[in-house]
N, C-alpha and C positions, 0 to 999 in steps of 0.2 A: 466671757471668762473661759480661759483654757484650763481644763481640769487635768492634772497629771495622771497618766495611767499607772497601774501597779502591775507587777508580774509575780505570779505564783507558779512555781515549778515549771517555768518556761512558757506559761500561758499569759498573754497580755490581756488585761481587764480594763475596760473603759468604755466611754460612750460610742467610740467608733469600732468596737469589737462585738462579736456575738455575745449574748448574755452568758454569764458564768453561773452555772447551775450547781448548787451545793446540795447533795443528798445527805441529810442529817440522820444518822442511825439512832442517836440518843439512847433511850432505854429499850429500843425495839428488838434488841437481841434476845430479850425475855429470858436471860440466864443461860443462853446456848451460844457458844462460839460458832457452831455450825450454822446457826441462823444468821449470825453476823456475816459469815462468809457468803451466804446466799444473798443477803441484801447487797453486799458489794458487787456480786455477780450481776444482779438485776439492775443495779444503778449503772454499771458499766454498759450493759446491753441497752439500757434506755437512753443513753447518750449524755448522762450527767458529766459535769466537768470534774467534780471532786466528791469524795466521801468525807464526812466529818464525824468524829467521835466526840465523846465527852470524857475528860480525864479527871477523876476525883475518887476518893474513898469516902464513905459516910463520915468518918472522923475528920476529914479535911474540909468538909463543906458545912458541917453543922455539929451540934453537941447531942450526946445521947441523953435526952431529957424528955419527959412526957408531960410537962406542964403545958397549959393551953398556948403559951407563946410559941411552943415548938410543935404545934399541931396544925393541920390543915382543916379548915371548916368550909364545907360547900364544895361544889365542883367534882371533878373526877376523883380526887383523892381525899374526900371528906373523912375526917376522923383519924387520919393516919398521922403518926409523928414524922417529922422530917427525917429523923435518923433511920427509921424503918423503911420509909419510902426510898431514900437514897441507897440504903443497903441492898434493896431489891433491884434498883434501877442502875446501879453503877456498873461500869465495864471493868472487870478485874484487870489489874495492872499487868499481870503476866499474859493477858490476851493481846496487848498492844503490839508487841513485836510480830507475832504471827499475822495479825491483821494488816499491819504496815507492809510486811513482806508479801502478803498475798495481793494487796493492791498494787504494789510495785510490779509484780509479775504480770498482772492483768493490764497494766498501763493506765491506771487511773490514779489521779492525785489523791492523797489522803493526809489530813491534818486533824487538829482537835481543838476543843475548848478546854483550856486548863483552868482549874479552880483554886489553885494555890501554887506556891513556888516549887514545891516538890514535883507537882505535875509537869511544870515547865522543864525541870531538870530531866525527868523521864523522857519527855518528848524531844528534848535536845539530843539525848542519847540515840534516839531513833531518827535523827536528822529531819524532823518535821519541817516542811517548807514554809509554813505560815502558822499563825495563831488566830483563833477567833475568841473574842471576849464576849461572853454571854451577857444579856441585858441586865440580869440581876447582879453581875459583877462589874458593870460599867461605872459604878461608884467606888470600886476598889482601886483607887489610883495607885497604891503601891504595887498591886498585882500587875496593872497595866504597864507600869514602868519596868518591872522585872521582865515581862514578856518583851517589851521594846528593847531591852538591853541585849537581846539575842541578835538584833539586827534583821530579824525576819519580818516580812509583811504582816500587818495586823488588820483584822476586820473587827469592828466593834458594833455590836447590836445596841440599839438605843431605846428599847422598850422601857417605859415608865420614866425615862430621863427627860427633863425639860431642856431648853436650849442652853441654859447656863451649865447644867451638868454634862451635856454633850461636849461643850467647849472645854470643860475641865478635863474630861477624858482624853480629848484630842491633845490638849497641852501636856498631859501626863505622858502620852505616847511619844510626843515630840521630845520632851525632856529626857525620856529614857533612851532616845536614840533612834526611834522608828522613823524611817524615811518614806516607806511605802505604806500608806494608811487608807483604809476605806471604812465607811460607816453604813449601817443598815437601819432603815426605818423599820420599826417593829412594834407590835402590840402584844404584850405579854399576857394574853388570855389563851386558854387551852381547852377548846378552840376559841378563836376570836371571831366575832361577826364582822363581815365585810364593812358594815357601816361604821365600825370603830377605826377603820384604817386611815381615813382622810388622806388619800394618796396625793392630794395636791400639796402635801407637806414635802414630798420628794424634791420637786424642783426648787422649793424654798431652801431645803437643806443643801442642795448642790450650790446654790447661789451664796448662801450664808457661810458655809464651811469650806467650800472650794475643794471637795474631795470626791473621789469615786463613791457613788452612793447606790445602795441596793435595797432589797426588801427581804426581811425575815418574815415569812408568811405562815400564820397559824390558822388561816381559814381552811375549810374542809374541801374546797375545790380549787381550780386553777384560775378562776376569773380574775381575782384580785391581782395575782402575780402577773398574768398576761397584760392586764391593764397598766400595771406599774411600768412596764417597758416603754409605753408611749409617753410616760412622764419623766423618763430619764433613768430608770433603774438599770444598772449594769450587772448586778448580782442578784440572784434569787436563791434563797435558802428555804428548803422545805423538809419536814420530817418524812421519812420513808420507812415503810414496813412491808412485810410479805403479805400480811392479812390484817385488815382494819379490825377484824373481830378476833384478833389473836389473844386478847385478854391482858396485854402488857400495859404499863402505865401510860404510854404515849401512843399506843396503836390507834385509838379511836379518832385522833385528829391528824393522822399521817396518810400520805399517799401510798396507794398500792402500785406495783410496778408499771402497769399499763397507764396509770394516771401520771406517773413520773415521765414516761415516754411521751405522753401528750404534752406535758409541761415543757419538756426540752424542745419538742417540735414547734409548739405554738408560740413560745417566747421568741424563738429564732425567727419565725415568720413575722411576728409583730415588729421585731427589730429591723428586719429587712424592709418591711413596709414603710418604716420611718424614712429611710433614705436620707435625702438632703433637699434643700430648696432647689427646685428645678421646674421651670415653666416650659422647657423644650419638649419636643415630641419624643415619646418613649418608643423603645424598640417594638413593643407589642402593638403599637398604634400604626406602624409604618404601612402595613397592608390595608388599613382602613381609611387612609386619607382620601382615596378615590371615591369613597362613599359619602363624603361631605357634600353640602349643597353647592350648587353653582348655577350660572345662568345658561339657559338653553332656549333656542328658537322653538316656538310652538306652532308655527305656520310656515308654509312655503313663502319665500320672498324673492323678488327680482332685483337685480342690480339697480342701485339708485333709489330704492325705496327707503323711506324714513322709518326708523324703529320707534314704535309706540308701546305702551304698556300691554297691549293685546298681542304683541309679537314675541315677547320673552317671558319666562318664568324662572323663579328660583326653585330648583328641584335637585334631588339626588339623581346621578352621581356627581362627582366633582371635577369633571374634565373641562368645564367652562370657566369663564371669569367669576371671581368671587361675587356674591350677591351685593357686597358693599358698593360695587361699581354700577349698579342699576341706574341710578340717577344720571351718571355720566354718559351712559350710552344712549339714553332716551333722546330722540331728536337727531341722532346721527344717521347718515346714509350708509348702506352696505355697498361693498365694492363689487360683489359677484352674486349670482343667483344662489339662494340658500334653500335647502330642504328642511322641513320641520324635523325636530329632534336632533338638531346639530348644535354642539356646544358653541357658545359665543366666545370669540377671541378678538383681540385688538386688531389683528391682521385683516379681519373682515370689514373693518369700519374705516370710513373716510375721516 
């Protein structure tokens, strides 16, 4: 099955392209636009393909309510109301333009996850080149359709979604007018253990849905992400911070700059190692062919003598006949005097 590539901001993304690495700022600005600028700097220097923001206000993503339904119990955000959590974590809307402008000047792609229609309107004013639908919003089909109506490429994370819900999200994007669409395998745990990821799902997703497929990775190191490349992931999304101990809501499960640089390097190496089906000799092997085994005379012989098993051996280097010809040369006569340690060739035999 040929999977159609997508293009974001001039970069082609697909199985035959280097991995597309998205550095997710999320809440790791920790209330400081200067910190957000620094994360963009570090992501660019690390080799990331794109920076991603999250565009919402607390009142566009939840309700200001303190009943148990609107509280988080357990995990990183235990006891907090959704409203208070998102009030702390959200990226102020008036920061978006300076961050977009800064990324443009640096030459790194920037886009965002919108969480309601007004967020999409804001991002359209900034000429966002793509949209990312977060896992929790993958069931918000009207939101997906509205994002699709922009005609921009869309990436949908699939955390918590079953196969039917993923298909519904894809259909909503198509109905809205989206042509360039990708999906990300995701586990919506923060952090998520590697054992939850079941990366063998990725090739199944590629086959089942026929889309560019990647990984939104919430594990605390790069092993899961690098492994996913071997299974067909074309996009890797990771949360990025300046300091994992920075105290922000997402810092503890995010990559620090040097880890992001390692992710960019190692996923590209994994992708390059995949290559294609090729049984031919590789460029790095050319100089070593001469060290393969071949047949050599191991005793002095006179013209007319018959070759026996005591006369030849399979040894390194490889300047003689291949060892597979041993049975063919046994019993043949040699045409000239031969000194030991001479490679066997057909020209020497009657």
